[in-house]
TORMISE-916309 format. One line per field, with one value per residue: residue number from 1; x, y, z of N, C-alpha, C in turn. Coordinates in pm, whole numbers. Layout:
REM residues N
i: c(NUM,...)
n.x: c(X,...)
n.y: c(Y,...)
n.z: c(Z,...)
ca.x: c(X,...)
ca.y: c(Y,...)
ca.z: c(Z,...)
c.x: c(X,...)
c.y: c(Y,...)
c.z: c(Z,...)
END
This chain:
REM residues 357
i: c(1,2,3,4,5,6,7,8,9,10,11,12,13,14,15,16,17,18,19,20,21,22,23,24,25,26,27,28,29,30,31,32,33,34,35,36,37,38,39,40,41,42,43,44,45,46,47,48,49,50,51,52,53,54,55,56,57,58,59,60,61,62,63,64,65,66,67,68,69,70,71,72,73,74,75,76,77,78,79,80,81,82,83,84,85,86,87,88,89,90,91,92,93,94,95,96,97,98,99,100,101,102,103,104,105,106,107,108,109,110,111,112,113,114,115,116,117,118,119,120,121,122,123,124,125,126,127,128,129,130,131,132,133,134,135,136,137,138,139,140,141,142,143,144,145,146,147,148,149,150,151,152,153,154,155,156,157,158,159,160,161,162,163,164,165,166,167,168,169,170,171,172,173,174,175,176,177,178,179,180,181,182,183,184,185,186,187,188,189,190,191,192,193,194,195,196,197,198,199,200,201,202,203,204,205,206,207,208,209,210,211,212,213,214,215,216,217,218,219,220,221,222,223,224,225,226,227,228,229,230,231,232,233,234,235,236,237,238,239,240,241,242,243,244,245,246,247,248,249,250,251,252,253,254,255,256,257,258,259,260,261,262,263,264,265,266,267,268,269,270,271,272,273,274,275,276,277,278,279,280,281,282,283,284,285,286,287,288,289,290,291,292,293,294,295,296,297,298,299,300,301,302,303,304,305,306,307,308,309,310,311,312,313,314,315,316,317,318,319,320,321,322,323,324,325,326,327,328,329,330,331,332,333,334,335,336,337,338,339,340,341,342,343,344,345,346,347,348,349,350,351,352,353,354,355,356,357)
n.x: c(4335,3997,3718,3418,3309,3414,3253,3016,2817,2660,2558,2695,3006,3050,2850,2510,2412,2424,2732,3001,3253,3432,3530,3358,3538,3754,3756,3838,3942,4061,4056,4008,4168,4033,4014,3776,3532,3637,3708,3868,3827,3715,3674,3520,3448,3206,3170,2931,2918,2840,2904,3071,3102,3284,3376,3726,3882,3944,3761,3882,4181,4241,4343,4385,4145,4219,4491,4816,4896,5008,4846,4713,4684,4535,4301,4189,4076,3816,3511,3232,3009,3140,3420,3745,3950,4293,4469,4389,4191,3919,3583,3372,3049,2860,2695,2847,2880,3059,3076,3210,3474,3771,3901,3744,3464,3257,2991,2988,3120,2907,3016,3179,3182,3161,3101,2875,2796,2527,2528,2529,2562,2592,2572,2851,2979,3062,2859,2813,2594,2599,2548,2547,2369,2308,2083,1846,1871,1721,1658,1670,1927,2023,1842,1976,1924,2059,2292,2246,2155,2204,2258,2404,2734,2978,3226,3545,3571,3734,3967,4026,4162,4238,4162,4254,4009,3699,3386,3180,3267,3257,2988,2893,2894,2643,2476,2621,2623,2792,3046,3070,3145,3419,3559,3478,3438,3180,2883,2619,2277,2052,1977,1910,1845,1721,1572,1456,1362,1589,1709,1912,1913,2052,1993,2099,2192,2371,2659,2977,3322,3459,3272,3067,2964,3061,2819,2621,2368,2411,2225,2200,2119,2172,2198,2210,2174,2121,2418,2651,2645,2645,2472,2481,2308,2363,2249,2295,2509,2616,2467,2509,2604,2729,2905,2974,3132,3174,3333,3365,3682,3851,3778,3742,3889,3853,3755,3745,3569,3521,3309,3181,2922,2819,2578,2551,2562,2499,2340,2399,2648,2937,3291,3359,3176,3274,3519,3429,3305,3528,3666,3480,3464,3719,3712,3506,3619,3826,3681,3559,3790,3870,3713,3801,4071,4049,3913,4111,4315,4212,4139,3947,3607,3457,3261,3065,3111,2856,2693,2387,2374,2528,2419,2218,2373,2322,2091,2174,2365,2209,2040,2232,2296,2109,2205,2395,2286,2058,1825,1564,1545,1575,1366,1324,1541,1502,1259,1339,1499,1378,1237,1232,1502,1616,1866,1954,1949,1995,1835,1595,1557,1374,1130,1070,902,982,1084,1370,1640)
n.y: c(-10337,-10325,-10213,-10018,-10137,-10392,-10510,-10510,-10314,-10121,-9868,-9633,-9491,-9365,-9331,-9208,-8956,-8803,-8688,-8661,-8414,-8260,-8146,-7895,-7727,-7740,-7552,-7216,-6890,-6913,-7067,-7423,-7703,-8002,-8355,-8558,-8811,-8878,-8637,-8317,-8058,-7741,-7598,-7352,-7091,-6856,-6498,-6460,-6673,-6903,-7232,-7332,-7540,-7619,-7741,-7765,-7628,-7340,-7248,-7089,-7090,-7318,-7299,-7382,-7313,-7310,-7278,-7268,-6980,-6695,-6674,-6433,-6336,-6546,-6533,-6301,-6380,-6448,-6301,-6170,-6430,-6541,-6653,-6568,-6655,-6734,-6680,-6509,-6362,-6397,-6406,-6623,-6718,-6872,-7040,-7139,-6994,-6764,-6428,-6193,-6042,-5885,-5736,-5718,-5601,-5699,-5939,-6219,-6535,-6817,-7062,-7009,-7131,-7347,-7667,-7657,-7767,-7896,-7811,-7883,-7780,-7944,-8065,-8018,-8087,-8072,-8140,-8281,-8303,-8560,-8660,-8840,-8800,-8541,-8448,-8294,-8315,-8611,-8712,-8640,-8521,-8709,-8674,-8526,-8462,-8460,-8316,-8044,-8037,-7930,-8112,-8307,-8400,-8303,-8458,-8419,-8469,-8753,-8765,-9018,-9070,-9203,-9522,-9802,-9938,-10042,-9878,-10065,-10282,-10179,-10117,-10375,-10450,-10397,-10621,-10817,-11052,-11225,-11122,-10989,-11124,-11236,-10996,-10780,-10892,-10931,-11050,-11155,-11094,-11034,-10957,-10788,-10683,-10410,-10276,-9986,-9809,-9553,-9598,-9796,-10019,-10146,-10341,-10430,-10618,-10680,-10797,-10624,-10598,-10356,-10148,-10197,-10270,-10529,-10782,-10644,-10547,-10392,-10187,-10127,-9911,-9872,-9685,-9633,-9345,-9320,-9392,-9322,-9219,-9298,-9334,-9424,-9520,-9572,-9741,-9780,-9824,-9576,-9337,-9289,-9149,-9255,-9155,-9236,-9163,-9200,-9155,-9196,-9149,-9196,-9429,-9710,-9627,-9501,-9238,-9177,-9071,-9027,-8982,-8898,-8860,-8806,-8850,-8633,-8697,-8515,-8194,-7860,-8009,-8153,-8136,-8397,-8527,-8444,-8576,-8840,-8839,-8809,-9042,-9234,-9168,-9249,-9529,-9590,-9519,-9703,-9941,-9907,-9897,-10157,-10276,-10113,-10181,-10436,-10383,-10228,-10406,-10628,-10852,-10785,-10880,-10991,-11173,-11341,-11619,-11724,-11831,-11960,-11878,-11652,-11395,-11134,-11064,-11059,-10908,-10654,-10586,-10572,-10359,-10152,-10117,-9946,-9689,-9667,-9665,-9530,-9301,-9354,-9625,-9693,-9774,-10039,-10183,-10124,-10255,-10518,-10538,-10424,-10450,-10644,-10832,-11127,-11344,-11683,-11873,-11665,-11450,-11205,-10844,-10763,-10635,-10713,-10907,-11148,-11381,-11591,-11579)
n.z: c(5696,5770,5581,5511,5281,5312,5506,5375,5411,5280,5040,5094,5202,5446,5741,5784,6008,6341,6464,6694,6667,6803,7130,7319,7442,7275,7078,7020,6981,6735,6408,6371,6239,6116,6064,5967,5899,5656,5538,5498,5722,5857,6170,6361,6601,6575,6619,6747,6909,6795,6673,6381,6098,5816,5486,5423,5226,5041,4753,4565,4535,4669,4929,5276,5519,5785,5788,5935,6122,6313,6634,6667,6403,6295,6446,6347,6114,6160,6117,6245,6207,6001,5795,5682,5407,5452,5246,5024,5137,5079,5188,5368,5456,5731,5594,5396,5163,4960,5048,5019,4844,4878,4679,4456,4282,4135,4052,4267,4186,4132,4197,4408,4680,4966,5118,5381,5711,5908,6248,6595,6928,7215,7552,7610,7375,7024,6763,6440,6164,5940,5609,5325,5119,5163,5300,5529,5891,6021,6263,6617,6845,7141,7453,7744,8035,8276,8240,8279,8535,8859,9058,8948,8871,8640,8438,8272,7920,7791,7539,7343,7117,6787,6648,6448,6355,6228,6291,6300,6452,6706,6743,6751,7017,7118,7094,7217,7435,7576,7633,7870,8105,8059,7987,8158,8404,8489,8638,8491,8549,8407,8060,7759,7420,7239,6948,6792,6544,6493,6730,6931,7191,7494,7770,8087,8381,8680,8870,8883,8820,8851,8876,9052,9388,9600,9621,9495,9257,8958,8758,8415,8157,7841,7548,7197,7002,6686,6487,6631,6894,7222,7519,7849,8131,8469,8750,9083,9362,9322,9120,8776,8457,8163,7874,7551,7258,6918,6606,6257,6126,5910,5645,5810,6026,6350,6562,6912,7204,7559,7836,8167,8407,8746,9008,9274,9625,9810,9863,9832,9606,9763,9850,9890,9725,9476,9476,9474,9226,9052,9111,9026,8759,8682,8724,8551,8304,8306,8287,8036,7883,7881,7683,7475,7434,7329,7084,6965,6910,6782,6504,6211,6232,5991,5925,6172,6373,6487,6784,6925,7190,7203,7154,6993,6745,6470,6444,6535,6344,6117,6189,6197,5930,5818,5824,5632,5388,5138,5280,5216,5223,5484,5652,5576,5684,5952,6000,5992,6212,6439,6767,7078,7184,7321,7469,7428,7716,7892,8113,8015,8059,8356,8293,8039,7791,7609,7355,7355,7116)
ca.x: c(4231,3865,3645,3273,3284,3449,3138,2898,2716,2566,2604,2774,3126,3034,2708,2426,2378,2493,2862,3087,3377,3524,3476,3334,3659,3859,3755,3846,3940,4125,3998,4069,4166,3988,3999,3670,3441,3711,3717,3936,3724,3756,3577,3549,3338,3179,3166,2805,2931,2795,3005,3052,3188,3286,3487,3844,3962,3885,3748,3960,4309,4250,4409,4314,4096,4286,4636,4881,4947,5007,4711,4652,4643,4429,4177,4134,4000,3675,3435,3096,3008,3204,3564,3819,4062,4417,4553,4347,4091,3779,3507,3266,2955,2836,2625,2947,2885,3145,2994,3292,3611,3812,3959,3658,3333,3155,2916,3070,3084,2822,3101,3257,3112,3207,2994,2853,2733,2447,2605,2464,2651,2514,2644,2995,3029,3023,2808,2784,2505,2660,2457,2598,2265,2299,1951,1837,1863,1592,1632,1729,2026,1958,1821,2066,1886,2155,2398,2209,2104,2314,2285,2492,2869,3032,3368,3602,3572,3863,3991,4102,4235,4184,4210,4233,3900,3574,3287,3096,3315,3214,2843,2866,2874,2501,2416,2721,2590,2888,3177,3068,3223,3563,3620,3445,3416,3041,2796,2491,2150,1960,2033,1839,1876,1600,1589,1334,1400,1731,1755,1954,1921,2097,1962,2168,2205,2458,2777,3081,3444,3510,3170,2965,3022,3022,2721,2513,2333,2414,2136,2254,2035,2264,2130,2261,2086,2199,2533,2775,2628,2600,2449,2453,2270,2394,2180,2356,2553,2629,2403,2605,2575,2850,2884,3077,3107,3273,3312,3462,3781,3870,3707,3815,3957,3748,3791,3660,3571,3453,3278,3099,2861,2766,2483,2604,2479,2466,2292,2478,2757,3050,3422,3354,3105,3366,3617,3359,3287,3654,3695,3388,3509,3838,3677,3428,3713,3897,3591,3547,3919,3878,3661,3884,4193,4010,3890,4236,4409,4148,4122,3808,3512,3370,3148,3073,3074,2762,2620,2259,2393,2614,2345,2160,2461,2263,1994,2244,2428,2101,2002,2339,2301,2018,2277,2488,2206,1968,1726,1439,1547,1600,1256,1339,1634,1439,1157,1406,1572,1301,1183,1314,1569,1686,1969,1931,2020,2010,1706,1584,1524,1250,1009,1055,834,1031,1139,1512,1669)
ca.y: c(-10259,-10351,-10093,-10034,-10236,-10524,-10562,-10507,-10240,-10049,-9785,-9517,-9522,-9314,-9340,-9091,-8938,-8704,-8736,-8565,-8382,-8192,-8097,-7750,-7658,-7753,-7438,-7086,-6773,-6939,-7183,-7552,-7800,-8135,-8461,-8647,-8860,-8882,-8505,-8210,-7964,-7633,-7571,-7227,-7032,-6721,-6397,-6477,-6794,-7017,-7320,-7346,-7642,-7610,-7804,-7687,-7565,-7230,-7287,-6998,-7152,-7438,-7279,-7434,-7204,-7314,-7282,-7209,-6844,-6654,-6674,-6302,-6330,-6645,-6485,-6195,-6440,-6460,-6177,-6213,-6576,-6576,-6676,-6528,-6740,-6665,-6658,-6389,-6294,-6417,-6432,-6723,-6719,-7005,-7124,-7185,-6910,-6646,-6307,-6074,-6052,-5747,-5667,-5740,-5542,-5762,-6048,-6331,-6655,-6915,-7172,-6965,-7183,-7474,-7737,-7626,-7881,-7866,-7830,-7859,-7786,-7997,-8130,-8004,-8147,-8020,-8249,-8249,-8395,-8606,-8733,-8843,-8744,-8399,-8415,-8235,-8418,-8678,-8746,-8544,-8567,-8761,-8586,-8552,-8361,-8458,-8220,-7912,-8054,-7899,-8226,-8398,-8348,-8334,-8480,-8381,-8576,-8810,-8785,-9143,-9079,-9282,-9658,-9859,-10035,-9989,-9868,-10185,-10366,-10115,-10136,-10515,-10464,-10388,-10753,-10913,-11091,-11310,-11063,-10921,-11199,-11236,-10863,-10690,-10962,-10904,-11165,-11107,-11144,-11021,-10886,-10794,-10577,-10360,-10180,-9912,-9703,-9519,-9625,-9931,-10015,-10266,-10336,-10539,-10604,-10779,-10746,-10570,-10597,-10222,-10045,-10237,-10303,-10658,-10861,-10556,-10553,-10262,-10185,-10041,-9887,-9809,-9676,-9553,-9262,-9323,-9483,-9275,-9156,-9394,-9284,-9537,-9478,-9674,-9726,-9870,-9748,-9439,-9318,-9229,-9151,-9268,-9111,-9283,-9102,-9244,-9094,-9240,-9049,-9246,-9555,-9812,-9564,-9443,-9149,-9211,-8990,-9089,-8891,-8957,-8774,-8877,-8776,-8605,-8744,-8399,-8077,-7866,-8108,-8123,-8181,-8544,-8566,-8422,-8685,-8961,-8827,-8836,-9185,-9311,-9144,-9330,-9670,-9600,-9520,-9831,-10043,-9888,-9926,-10301,-10296,-10036,-10255,-10546,-10326,-10176,-10512,-10743,-10858,-10757,-10992,-10964,-11258,-11389,-11759,-11696,-11935,-11909,-11819,-11534,-11270,-11103,-10989,-11043,-10797,-10526,-10554,-10529,-10223,-10058,-10094,-9839,-9562,-9673,-9677,-9416,-9295,-9412,-9768,-9713,-9848,-10182,-10238,-10114,-10358,-10646,-10537,-10371,-10544,-10679,-10958,-11187,-11441,-11816,-11903,-11546,-11386,-11067,-10744,-10804,-10578,-10760,-11033,-11184,-11516,-11590,-11611)
ca.z: c(5762,5713,5542,5499,5176,5363,5581,5291,5486,5196,4928,5137,5278,5582,5777,5807,6149,6421,6513,6762,6597,6895,7256,7315,7485,7175,6986,7085,6895,6606,6339,6401,6130,6155,5963,6012,5796,5530,5478,5569,5766,5946,6275,6431,6675,6531,6726,6819,6989,6713,6615,6236,6037,5670,5417,5464,5122,4966,4612,4480,4504,4751,5058,5392,5603,5915,5769,6053,6131,6454,6689,6642,6262,6273,6508,6262,6002,6198,6113,6275,6202,5874,5801,5563,5365,5487,5129,4950,5221,5044,5310,5353,5567,5790,5496,5300,5044,4963,5047,5000,4794,4907,4564,4340,4305,4049,4114,4314,4112,4201,4244,4525,4798,5020,5189,5522,5777,6027,6371,6723,7044,7327,7662,7603,7252,6894,6680,6301,6091,5816,5522,5188,5033,5201,5349,5662,5998,6031,6402,6710,6941,7262,7566,7857,8135,8386,8213,8333,8670,8952,9145,8876,8851,8508,8423,8143,7820,7754,7396,7340,6991,6677,6637,6315,6360,6175,6399,6307,6561,6831,6748,6783,7161,7151,7103,7264,7572,7646,7662,7999,8203,8033,7978,8268,8530,8528,8654,8439,8599,8293,7944,7632,7323,7174,6839,6763,6452,6500,6866,6967,7338,7564,7913,8156,8525,8742,8937,8794,8898,8877,8890,9148,9518,9655,9544,9449,9116,8890,8642,8309,8040,7746,7419,7087,6919,6563,6485,6692,7025,7321,7654,7938,8266,8568,8878,9181,9480,9270,8990,8683,8313,8082,7737,7458,7127,6820,6474,6156,6085,5774,5627,5886,6139,6434,6673,7026,7325,7673,7944,8272,8508,8862,9090,9407,9736,9893,9791,9709,9609,9849,9801,9889,9602,9364,9480,9429,9081,8986,9125,8941,8622,8657,8709,8428,8194,8310,8235,7892,7821,7860,7547,7382,7400,7239,6952,6910,6873,6718,6359,6174,6226,5876,5960,6309,6392,6596,6853,6975,7322,7192,7152,6861,6656,6336,6451,6547,6217,6027,6234,6163,5785,5776,5817,5519,5267,5124,5388,5169,5253,5627,5711,5549,5783,6083,6012,6015,6340,6551,6865,7194,7153,7432,7435,7483,7840,7975,8137,7970,8161,8422,8233,7901,7763,7476,7338,7321,6977)
c.x: c(4098,3790,3495,3239,3315,3330,3011,2784,2617,2634,2704,2895,3113,2886,2641,2401,2451,2622,2935,3212,3478,3453,3454,3460,3771,3862,3753,3839,4001,4061,4079,4057,4127,3995,3899,3588,3505,3729,3802,3835,3788,3640,3616,3425,3322,3171,3035,2812,2893,2914,2971,3151,3172,3391,3606,3906,3885,3877,3829,4092,4344,4332,4321,4273,4167,4437,4705,4928,4960,4863,4639,4602,4528,4297,4110,4059,3851,3613,3288,3095,3068,3354,3627,3930,4193,4503,4519,4230,3949,3706,3390,3180,2935,2754,2719,2961,2982,3056,3076,3430,3667,3863,3874,3518,3222,3081,3009,3026,3001,2906,3185,3182,3178,3090,2992,2770,2644,2525,2515,2570,2568,2606,2796,3059,2983,2984,2781,2684,2574,2560,2510,2499,2241,2157,1957,1834,1725,1570,1709,1842,1955,1941,1917,2037,1985,2263,2371,2153,2217,2347,2383,2626,2924,3181,3416,3593,3716,3867,4082,4174,4166,4244,4172,4133,3776,3472,3190,3136,3272,3064,2807,2841,2726,2437,2506,2699,2709,3025,3184,3151,3372,3628,3600,3428,3274,2962,2655,2374,2045,2028,1935,1878,1747,1638,1454,1373,1550,1789,1792,1983,1965,2067,2027,2170,2291,2568,2880,3208,3496,3401,3055,3035,2969,2929,2606,2492,2332,2327,2190,2155,2120,2197,2206,2146,2161,2326,2653,2765,2567,2589,2408,2425,2286,2319,2237,2393,2578,2559,2498,2551,2709,2817,3002,3040,3215,3233,3412,3554,3819,3788,3788,3897,3854,3808,3693,3682,3491,3428,3188,3049,2816,2672,2540,2507,2436,2419,2313,2591,2874,3180,3427,3284,3196,3469,3554,3341,3415,3690,3608,3423,3626,3803,3589,3516,3790,3811,3576,3676,3939,3824,3755,4007,4164,3989,4022,4325,4345,4157,3975,3725,3414,3244,3172,3028,2979,2698,2489,2272,2482,2537,2306,2250,2395,2162,2067,2312,2325,2058,2104,2342,2210,2093,2374,2416,2113,1858,1591,1431,1563,1491,1265,1431,1574,1336,1218,1476,1484,1243,1279,1370,1649,1789,1938,2014,2038,1873,1705,1559,1390,1123,979,981,871,1075,1286,1531,1777)
c.y: c(-10282,-10221,-10121,-10139,-10377,-10590,-10566,-10428,-10165,-9962,-9678,-9562,-9481,-9304,-9204,-9079,-8822,-8764,-8625,-8541,-8313,-8169,-7946,-7672,-7663,-7635,-7309,-6975,-6796,-7061,-7309,-7643,-7937,-8229,-8560,-8689,-8855,-8748,-8413,-8100,-7852,-7607,-7440,-7181,-6888,-6625,-6399,-6592,-6920,-7099,-7345,-7450,-7635,-7705,-7708,-7600,-7457,-7267,-7199,-7063,-7263,-7420,-7333,-7318,-7198,-7325,-7212,-7066,-6811,-6652,-6542,-6292,-6426,-6598,-6378,-6251,-6445,-6321,-6210,-6365,-6627,-6595,-6630,-6629,-6666,-6627,-6529,-6317,-6299,-6458,-6525,-6723,-6859,-7096,-7175,-7099,-6794,-6522,-6179,-6112,-5911,-5670,-5683,-5690,-5606,-5872,-6164,-6458,-6752,-7027,-7134,-7004,-7313,-7539,-7695,-7737,-7834,-7902,-7801,-7869,-7823,-8071,-8137,-8059,-8068,-8138,-8197,-8351,-8431,-8689,-8726,-8783,-8594,-8357,-8353,-8346,-8478,-8742,-8648,-8606,-8620,-8653,-8625,-8449,-8353,-8351,-8085,-7919,-8029,-8012,-8324,-8330,-8396,-8363,-8428,-8499,-8621,-8825,-8906,-9165,-9170,-9422,-9713,-9974,-9969,-9981,-9984,-10272,-10309,-10135,-10280,-10537,-10461,-10525,-10858,-10947,-11149,-11248,-11002,-10993,-11194,-11098,-10783,-10760,-10947,-11034,-11123,-11176,-11137,-10940,-10899,-10675,-10540,-10263,-10118,-9794,-9677,-9545,-9772,-9934,-10152,-10247,-10456,-10512,-10715,-10715,-10700,-10554,-10457,-10120,-10085,-10282,-10437,-10735,-10775,-10572,-10412,-10271,-10084,-10034,-9806,-9804,-9588,-9472,-9244,-9403,-9441,-9216,-9257,-9325,-9402,-9486,-9597,-9642,-9829,-9792,-9602,-9432,-9243,-9236,-9153,-9232,-9158,-9233,-9148,-9201,-9152,-9124,-9073,-9373,-9666,-9756,-9484,-9359,-9171,-9112,-9061,-8982,-8957,-8850,-8861,-8787,-8757,-8655,-8631,-8285,-7952,-7969,-8060,-8168,-8333,-8595,-8551,-8534,-8816,-8958,-8862,-8984,-9270,-9291,-9236,-9478,-9691,-9604,-9651,-9943,-10032,-9925,-10076,-10340,-10233,-10114,-10375,-10493,-10286,-10286,-10626,-10738,-10837,-10885,-10964,-11049,-11310,-11534,-11765,-11823,-11877,-11839,-11695,-11403,-11234,-11016,-10960,-10929,-10663,-10488,-10511,-10387,-10120,-10025,-9980,-9707,-9555,-9683,-9556,-9418,-9351,-9561,-9796,-9798,-9997,-10248,-10232,-10224,-10495,-10653,-10502,-10482,-10566,-10818,-11005,-11287,-11574,-11835,-11786,-11480,-11246,-10974,-10784,-10750,-10633,-10893,-11075,-11329,-11504,-11632,-11718)
c.z: c(5693,5690,5538,5394,5224,5433,5495,5352,5398,5092,4970,5219,5423,5616,5791,5957,6212,6478,6586,6677,6688,7027,7245,7351,7382,7078,7065,6984,6758,6541,6368,6279,6184,6036,6019,5891,5658,5464,5565,5596,5846,6042,6343,6506,6630,6649,6803,6918,6914,6664,6468,6185,5886,5614,5420,5356,5046,4818,4517,4438,4604,4878,5170,5481,5739,5901,5885,6029,6279,6503,6661,6499,6236,6330,6422,6142,6032,6200,6131,6285,6072,5896,5670,5535,5396,5367,5056,5017,5166,5172,5281,5477,5621,5701,5388,5176,5063,4954,5032,4949,4800,4786,4438,4371,4224,4123,4151,4242,4197,4261,4366,4652,4841,5093,5334,5584,5892,6153,6491,6832,7165,7424,7641,7477,7130,6807,6538,6248,5960,5738,5380,5090,5060,5238,5486,5767,6007,6169,6491,6791,7065,7368,7679,7966,8251,8366,8277,8474,8770,9048,9080,8848,8718,8518,8289,8048,7794,7602,7385,7208,6891,6679,6499,6324,6305,6288,6405,6427,6697,6851,6785,6932,7201,7172,7163,7411,7646,7670,7802,8105,8177,8037,8106,8403,8581,8532,8613,8507,8488,8183,7828,7547,7250,7063,6807,6675,6459,6638,6880,7116,7392,7712,7981,8305,8580,8820,8836,8876,8929,8910,8982,9276,9565,9563,9492,9299,9059,8765,8540,8194,7943,7610,7322,7029,6788,6582,6566,6831,7121,7457,7740,8078,8361,8697,8974,9304,9445,9135,8898,8542,8241,7938,7653,7320,7031,6679,6375,6116,5940,5763,5694,6000,6217,6546,6787,7140,7433,7779,8047,8369,8624,8940,9230,9514,9827,9805,9877,9719,9694,9783,9797,9764,9480,9359,9434,9278,9006,8994,9035,8794,8589,8639,8586,8305,8189,8253,8084,7821,7801,7722,7444,7340,7312,7098,6885,6854,6795,6565,6328,6169,6113,5885,6101,6314,6512,6650,6906,7111,7320,7213,7010,6774,6522,6334,6456,6416,6113,6061,6186,6014,5740,5754,5700,5384,5257,5229,5346,5200,5403,5692,5688,5653,5922,6104,6042,6150,6459,6639,6979,7171,7273,7379,7502,7609,7933,7990,8077,8087,8226,8360,8095,7897,7622,7477,7302,7177,6970)
END
């Protein structure tokens, strides 16, 4: 299994950025045990509705905050937005600090704390900010106005589980011009890749064996916001937004989710629109699964035997390194990757004026 060190990505084992850790529907009245980013975590929803993520082990005697109990007993651990350890009932606030020990009236030790993580709940997902340096978030989650637009129909997120592949292999798709034909049956009309700070964008257009009709051209604007959140907007016979979220579970193991929204043709949406949404979700998942099966079964490409007509893999790998190194060095990697990059032999997006690499 290839690890971060195998690719020489940088100083940190896990990248800096916003990552999905659960669907909103995955948390209810009882704490949930998670294993993400190489750590054991506990996720719960406070009585205010706030989602809280903490390191999992009580510093007192190392009990897991989400240790199995009856649902009734587990639900009683949540008090306000705080959680009690199931072993001795020490209570920890959403900031990770112990604020009450039921059998002790003296000052609570300074060491009675666990790491608390910045959390945002957006478009049906729970996102955590991860930073080895423990700094505050330095970029925002992507905007997804379609989520709250009644003209757009939401699908359920598919939890695709974990695969033994480093996310570097997934990010490589950003600059991979030539996989569209063999994997997706797509006849590319144009393709380019753009990097701008923490944004990595891929613009493409062409036919598609599962997501376009006949000889129609489907325009796709797909962009990463940071290293783990991909939003792809499709314009064609049906307008759609595909969401792919991937989070390192262990070093070299990646958890993946998939979701899709479609724009209804009627207002308000009809049963026919709902059926179209489900059908488009299914073909979108099928298209994504074509990539997924390659990642799941491939050997790690520590180095790429790159041809000029392959696409700007070298730019995307440079861009990705910014998240594995101190944020003070992020600008160095961005300066080496930023810009619009075309591929020899393939036209760029019609709006782009770039030279092929």
